[in-house]
N, C-alpha and C positions, 0 to 999 in steps of 0.2 A: 226525473230519475237519471237521465243521461248526464245532465249537468252535475248532479250529485256524485255520480261515479267518476266523472272527469276531475272533480275537485279532490276526491279521495286519491285518485291516481297521481295528480299533481303534487299533493302533499306527501304522498309516499315517495315520489321521486326526489322531492326536496330533502326529505329526511335521509334517504339513502346517500345523496350527495354530501350532506352534512357529516354523516358517519364516515364516508370515504375521506373527506377532507381532514376530519379530526384524526383518523387513523394514519394518514400520510404525514400530518404534522407531528404526531406522536413518534412515528418511525424516524423521521428526520431528526427530531430532538434526541432520541435514543442513540442514533448513530453518531451524532456530533459529540455527545457526552462520552460514548464508548471510545471514539477516536482520541479524545483528549486523554483518557486513562491509558490507552495503548501507546500513545506517543511518549507519555511519562515513563511507562514501563520499559519501552525500547531504549530510551535514553539512559535510564537508570542501570539497566543490565549491561549496556555497552560501556558505560563509564566504570562499572564495577568489575570489569574483566580481570584486572590485577588482583582484586580481592578473591575472586573465584579461583584463580591460579595459585595464590598463596595458600588458601585453604586446601586446595587439591593436593599440594605437596605434603600435607600433614597426615593424609590418610595412609594407614599401613596396609589395609586390605585393598586389593585391586578392584574388587567389585564395588566397594564403597566409593572409590575414586571415579569409576566409570559412571555410577549413578549420579554423582555430584556434577560431573562434566556434562552428562546428558541433560540434566535439569537446566543447566546454563544455556546449552545450545538450543533447547526447545523454547525457553523463554525468549531468547534473543531473536531467533529466526522466526518464530511464530508471531511475535509482536510486530516485527517489521512487515511480514507478509500480510497480516490482517489489516494493518494500516493502509497498505496499497489496495488490498481486496475491497475493504469497506469504503475506501476513499474514492472508488469509482462513482459513488453517488454524487460526488462534487463535479462530475464531468457531464452532467445533463443540464443543458441551458435552461430547461423548463423549470428547474427547481430554484433558480436564482430569484424568481419573482414570488415564490411561495415561502421561502425561508431566508432569514438574513445570513447569508454566507459572507465570511470575511474575505474581501478582495484586496489584493491578490494573494493574501496570506495562505488560505486553506488549500487551493489547488496547487500552488507551488510547493507547499509542504509535502503533499503527496508525491510530487515529482522527485523531491530529494530522497524520500524513502524508496521510491522506485529505482533511483540511481544506486542507492546503497544495496538494494536487493540484486540488481543486475551485476554489480561489482562482485558481490559474494558468489554469484553464479559463475562468472567467467574466470575468476582467479581464486587461488587458495589464500584467503585472508588470514588463516590461522598461522601459517608459517612465514608470513611476510608482514613485518610490523608497519611498513609504509602503507600498504593497502588496508590493513586493519585500522590505522589512524585515519585514512580517507573515509572508510565506512563510518567511523565515529563522528567525523566532521559532517558528513551528509545527514546522519541521524540527528545530530545536535542542531543543525540549521533547520531541518524539517520540524523538529519538536518545538523549537523556539518560535518559528513562524506560525505554527498551528495554534499553540497555546496563547501567544500574544494576540493573534487574530480573534480567538474566541473571547478573550478578556476585554479587548478594546472595542471590537466591532459587534460581535454577536450579543454581548451583554451591555452594549451601550444604551439600548432602549430602556433597560431596567435602571441603569444609573440615572438616565435623564428624567425618568418618572419621579425620582426623589429630589430633583432640583427645581428651583422656581422657574416659571416660564421665560423670564427675561434671560436666564442663563442658558436654557435649552436651545433657544433660537440663535445663540452666539456661536458661530463656527470656530471662533478662536479657542473655545473650550475643547479639550481633547475629545470628550465624549460627543459633543455636537459635531465636530469635524469628522470623527469616525463614523457616526451615524449617517451623516449626509453624503459623504464622499466615498467611504470604503464599504458601505453596506450594499450588497447586491440588489436589494429591493429598491434602493434609492439612486443607484448609479448604474443603469443598464449598459452604458457605453464601456465603462471599465470592466464590467462583468464579461461582456462578449469578447473584449480584447484579451482579457486574462484567460478566457476559455481557449482562444486560438493558440496562445503561447504555450499554455500548460498541456493541452492535448497534443501539441506537436512534440514537446519534450517527452511526454508519456509514450507517444508512438515510436519515437526513436529508441527509447529504452526497451520497448516490446520487440522492435525489429532486431536489436542486438541480441536479445535473449532467444529469439526464434532462430537466427543465423547460427548462434552458438550451439543450440540444441541439435541442429541438423549438421553441424560441421563434421562430427565424427560418424555420421550416418549416411544419409542420401548424398550430401554434397561431396563427400570424400569416398564414395563407394569405389572400390577397386575390383576389377574383374580378375579373379585369380585363375591362372591357367589350370585346366583340368589335368589331374595327374594321370599319366599313361599307365595302364595296368602292367605290372611286372610279371612276365611269363617265365616261369622257371622251366628250363629245358631239362628233361629227364634223359639221362644217358642210357644208351642201349646196354643190355647185360654183358655183351662182348667187351665193350669199352671199360666197364667197371671191372671185369675179370682181368683185363690186361694191366690195369692200374694196380691191382692187388699182386 
């Protein structure tokens, strides 16, 4: 009876572990696909800035122009922020052996989006064309890195499954090279070195953002002198009579 109960408990534990593994894999796949769409959205909106401005000048109503520009700002800023926010998943070394992360493409792509986000925080990119162009460059590099990594590395196993075995074992093939050397599951050394570099860049971006957020607050706090109360002297009735 005891052995039977132990077998049931063991099978239940195995089933739970299988469900947890399947759920984690599904979540990782969903985040990877979502990040791909967000990078494309961020790049598209950033490139289409002149189009939004040209359409903005055609509105005769102020409220319509405000809504149009608000849509642009929300799409641009939200897409960049969500890439950085969801991209934190790529900075857990434990995931590198559970899911084929493109190394060093994916983590560095998140770093470029983080640099664009910090630049938008510390300077006014709307009124300065140079900084706005710099944000566009960061977003473009990050998008190209992430999309090319997903296509070449993450999808390499799917492409190799359609090729003959003699081709899949040849690293001179782009899919074979990417699968063997740029896949986090097959190249732990590159994965951990990429993690060290990318987490350092991300930490520097976070430190700059923290310093800037406190620059006008605690770091530059000034102790204002207390204002001395002004006491109005009331003249005596005799003095007031003499003035009259």
